[in-house]
KENULO-804741 format. One record per residue (C-alpha): residue number from 1; residue in three letters; x, y, z. Coordinates in nm, 3 decimals. Example, Ala and Ser with C-alpha at 12.3 -4.5 7.8 and 13.67 -1.06 7.14 Angstrom:
   seq   type         u         v         w
     1    Ala     1.230    -0.450     0.780
     2    Ser     1.367    -0.106     0.714
//
This chain:
   seq   type         u         v         w
     1    Unk     9.586     6.915     8.692
     2    Unk     9.914     7.071     8.584
     3    Unk    10.125     7.368     8.681
     4    Unk    10.127     7.561     9.000
     5    Unk     9.770     7.548     9.120
     6    Unk     9.748     7.897     9.260
     7    Unk     9.444     7.838     9.473
     8    Unk     9.636     7.574     9.671
     9    Unk     9.943     7.789     9.717
    10    Unk     9.922     8.102     9.927
    11    Unk    10.025     8.426     9.759
    12    Unk    10.282     8.478    10.032
    13    Unk    10.455     8.152     9.940
    14    Unk    10.464     8.256     9.575
    15    Unk    10.618     8.591     9.663
    16    Unk    10.870     8.424     9.893
    17    Unk    10.963     8.178     9.620
    18    Unk    11.093     8.461     9.401
    19    Unk    11.335     8.569     9.672
    20    Unk    11.429     8.212     9.759
    21    Unk    11.512     8.110     9.402
    22    Unk    11.770     8.390     9.397
    23    Unk    11.907     8.281     9.737
    24    Unk    11.938     7.919     9.625
    25    Unk    12.101     8.033     9.301
    26    Unk    12.367     8.209     9.510
    27    Unk    12.411     7.899     9.726
    28    Unk    12.434     7.684     9.412
    29    Unk    12.709     7.911     9.278
    30    Unk    12.909     7.888     9.600
    31    Unk    12.867     7.512     9.633
    32    Unk    12.923     7.453     9.260
    33    Unk    13.244     7.652     9.273
    34    Unk    13.374     7.456     9.571
    35    Unk    13.274     7.120     9.423
    36    Unk    13.418     7.215     9.083
    37    Unk    13.758     7.261     9.246
    38    Unk    13.762     6.908     9.388
    39    Unk    13.544     6.706     9.144
    40    Unk    13.555     6.704     8.764
    41    Unk    13.350     7.019     8.682
    42    Unk    13.154     6.856     8.400
    43    Unk    13.028     6.591     8.643
    44    Unk    12.911     6.859     8.885
    45    Unk    12.749     7.046     8.595
    46    Unk    12.572     6.724     8.492
    47    Unk    12.440     6.683     8.847
    48    Unk    12.319     7.044     8.847
    49    Unk    12.125     6.979     8.526
    50    Unk    11.967     6.675     8.691
    51    Unk    11.860     6.900     8.981
    52    Unk    11.710     7.151     8.740
    53    Unk    11.523     6.874     8.557
    54    Unk    11.380     6.744     8.885
    55    Unk    11.279     7.097     8.982
    56    Unk    11.101     7.162     8.653
    57    Unk    10.911     6.835     8.684
    58    Unk    10.827     6.927     9.044
    59    Unk    10.686     7.259     8.926
    60    Unk    10.481     7.082     8.662
    61    Unk    10.280     6.905     8.928
    62    Unk    10.307     7.154     9.215
    63    Unk     9.983     7.168     9.407
    64    Unk    10.108     7.271     9.749
    65    Unk    10.364     7.494     9.914
    66    Unk    10.614     7.213     9.977
    67    Unk    10.634     7.119     9.608
    68    Unk    10.672     7.488     9.519
    69    Unk    10.965     7.522     9.760
    70    Unk    11.126     7.201     9.631
    71    Unk    11.103     7.345     9.281
    72    Unk    11.271     7.664     9.405
    73    Unk    11.552     7.472     9.579
    74    Unk    11.623     7.238     9.287
    75    Unk    11.603     7.491     9.003
    76    Unk    11.771     7.773     9.197
    77    Unk    12.066     7.569     9.318
    78    Unk    12.096     7.376     8.991
    79    Unk    12.099     7.695     8.784
    80    Unk    12.348     7.865     9.014
    81    Unk    12.582     7.569     9.002
    82    Unk    12.559     7.539     8.621
    83    Unk    12.612     7.914     8.582
    84    Unk    12.946     7.895     8.764
    85    Unk    13.066     7.574     8.600
    86    Unk    12.993     7.662     8.236
    87    Unk    13.296     7.893     8.197
    88    Unk    13.513     7.647     8.389
    89    Unk    13.424     7.361     8.158
    90    Unk    13.472     7.582     7.851
    91    Unk    13.817     7.677     7.979
    92    Unk    13.904     7.313     8.053
    93    Unk    13.794     7.201     7.707
    94    Unk    13.925     7.480     7.488
    95    Unk    14.196     7.655     7.688
    96    Unk    14.265     8.023     7.734
    97    Unk    14.314     8.113     7.368
    98    Unk    13.960     8.033     7.253
    99    Unk    13.786     8.106     7.585
   100    Unk    13.679     8.465     7.519
   101    Unk    13.555     8.389     7.167
   102    Unk    13.353     8.089     7.276
   103    Unk    13.198     8.265     7.576
   104    Unk    13.131     8.564     7.348
   105    Unk    12.930     8.339     7.116
   106    Unk    12.754     8.137     7.385
   107    Unk    12.648     8.426     7.611
   108    Unk    12.419     8.604     7.362
   109    Unk    12.266     8.270     7.260
   110    Unk    12.206     8.184     7.626
   111    Unk    12.044     8.524     7.681
   112    Unk    11.829     8.492     7.369
   113    Unk    11.698     8.146     7.458
   114    Unk    11.650     8.237     7.825
   115    Unk    11.450     8.546     7.741
   116    Unk    11.243     8.372     7.472
   117    Unk    11.152     8.072     7.691
   118    Unk    10.871     8.238     7.893
   119    Unk    10.719     8.377     7.572
   120    Unk    10.731     8.034     7.407
   121    Unk    10.582     7.873     7.719
   122    Unk    10.300     8.129     7.704
   123    Unk    10.234     8.048     7.338
   124    Unk    10.225     7.678     7.421
   125    Unk     9.974     7.746     7.698
   126    Unk     9.761     7.963     7.469
   127    Unk     9.750     7.692     7.203
   128    Unk     9.707     7.387     7.426
   129    Unk     9.556     7.522     7.749
   130    Unk     9.840     7.367     7.947
   131    Unk    10.205     7.426     8.028
   132    Unk    10.279     7.051     8.014
   133    Unk    10.459     7.065     7.680
   134    Unk    10.672     7.360     7.796
   135    Unk    10.769     7.186     8.122
   136    Unk    10.843     6.858     7.944
   137    Unk    11.046     7.046     7.681
   138    Unk    11.250     7.223     7.949
   139    Unk    11.309     6.890     8.124
   140    Unk    11.420     6.730     7.798
   141    Unk    11.668     7.012     7.736
   142    Unk    11.811     6.950     8.085
   143    Unk    11.841     6.576     8.017
   144    Unk    12.001     6.633     7.674
   145    Unk    12.248     6.877     7.830
   146    Unk    12.328     6.635     8.110
   147    Unk    12.391     6.348     7.868
   148    Unk    12.603     6.570     7.642
   149    Unk    12.819     6.717     7.918
   150    Unk    12.880     6.375     8.073
   151    Unk    12.955     6.210     7.738
   152    Unk    13.221     6.452     7.616
   153    Unk    13.574     6.456     7.745
   154    Unk    13.840     6.727     7.712
   155    Unk    14.093     6.665     7.438
   156    Unk    14.441     6.567     7.540
   157    Unk    14.712     6.808     7.432
//
């Protein structure tokens, strides 16, 4: 059985998870900002993508309240951390002169893909009867991002 099995998870826990994912996103932003000041930001961003990947896989097999809350913690904090570190890494890699242009290009793309993802996941479910492919796809994107961000290094001036 795949996905959040609603009959195992109380409606109250589901409602609470929406508030908690926002709370953990805020905590992830605060912690990511502090860690990014003392550790190479791309390494922290890579770790946040690993957290998000673990959270998505946790959600894929969530059958109880604990696994739902672990999903919330991992995805919320991982997303919050990545959200803060993306502009930092862009600035470190490309400097102040290209920063606004690059963020101006990336932000609409990020918004487009983020808003299309639930629709695409719904289409996948409608065609296959399962969210497995959507969860695995999201996990693979996290892994590809983690490998990419850890593999690249800023250019030396």
